[in-house]
C-alpha positions in Angstrom: 119.5 137.5 175.0 120.6 135.5 178.2 119.1 136.2 181.7 121.1 135.1 184.6 119.8 135.3 188.2 122.1 135.4 191.1 121.2 135.2 194.8 123.3 135.5 198.1 123.2 132.6 200.3 123.7 133.3 204.0 126.4 131.3 205.9 125.2 128.2 207.6 126.9 125.6 210.2 128.6 124.0 207.3 129.2 126.6 204.4 130.4 130.2 204.4 128.5 132.9 202.6 128.2 132.0 198.8 126.6 133.3 195.8 124.6 131.2 193.3 124.1 132.0 189.7 121.5 130.3 187.5 120.5 130.4 183.8 118.1 127.8 182.7 119.4 124.6 183.9 122.9 125.6 184.5 124.1 127.0 187.8 127.2 127.3 190.0 127.8 128.3 193.6 130.8 130.3 194.5 132.3 131.5 197.9 131.6 135.0 199.0 134.7 137.1 198.5 134.8 139.5 201.4 137.7 141.8 199.7 134.9 142.9 197.2 131.5 144.7 197.4 127.8 143.1 196.9 127.8 143.6 192.9 131.3 142.5 192.2 130.5 139.1 194.0 127.3 138.7 191.9 129.2 139.5 188.8 131.9 137.0 189.7 129.2 134.3 190.0 127.9 135.0 186.4 131.6 134.8 185.3 132.0 131.5 187.1 128.8 130.2 185.7 130.2 131.1 181.9 133.6 129.6 182.7 132.2 126.4 184.5 129.8 125.6 181.5 132.5 126.8 178.6 129.8 129.5 177.3 130.6 131.9 174.8 129.1 135.0 176.6 130.5 138.7 176.1 130.4 139.6 179.9 132.0 142.9 179.1 128.6 144.3 178.1 126.3 142.8 180.7 123.6 144.8 182.1 121.9 144.3 185.6 119.4 145.2 188.0 118.2 144.0 191.7 114.8 143.1 193.0 113.5 141.0 195.9 116.9 139.5 196.9 118.0 138.7 193.4 120.3 140.2 190.9 119.4 139.9 187.2 122.1 140.1 184.6 121.3 140.5 180.9 123.7 139.6 178.3 123.2 140.1 174.3 122.9 137.1 172.0 126.2 137.9 170.4 128.8 135.2 170.1 131.7 136.9 171.2 134.3 135.1 173.4 135.8 136.9 176.4 
């Protein structure tokens, strides 16, 4: 099972709002999409992490939860490509 942690990053003087996804030593940061709600933005960060690193994760059946400012996504260990 894979666990991916995502976090909302507030805008700064140099960057707009973003979402960062982390799985072990892998990470990606994407801009916040204001046309989406909160959960779809965090889900998009997980998919961006998968795409950036060429991972074969089945993101169609992810589970997720929220705690202390982070989203946590779980993905089964199957090797299905999406």
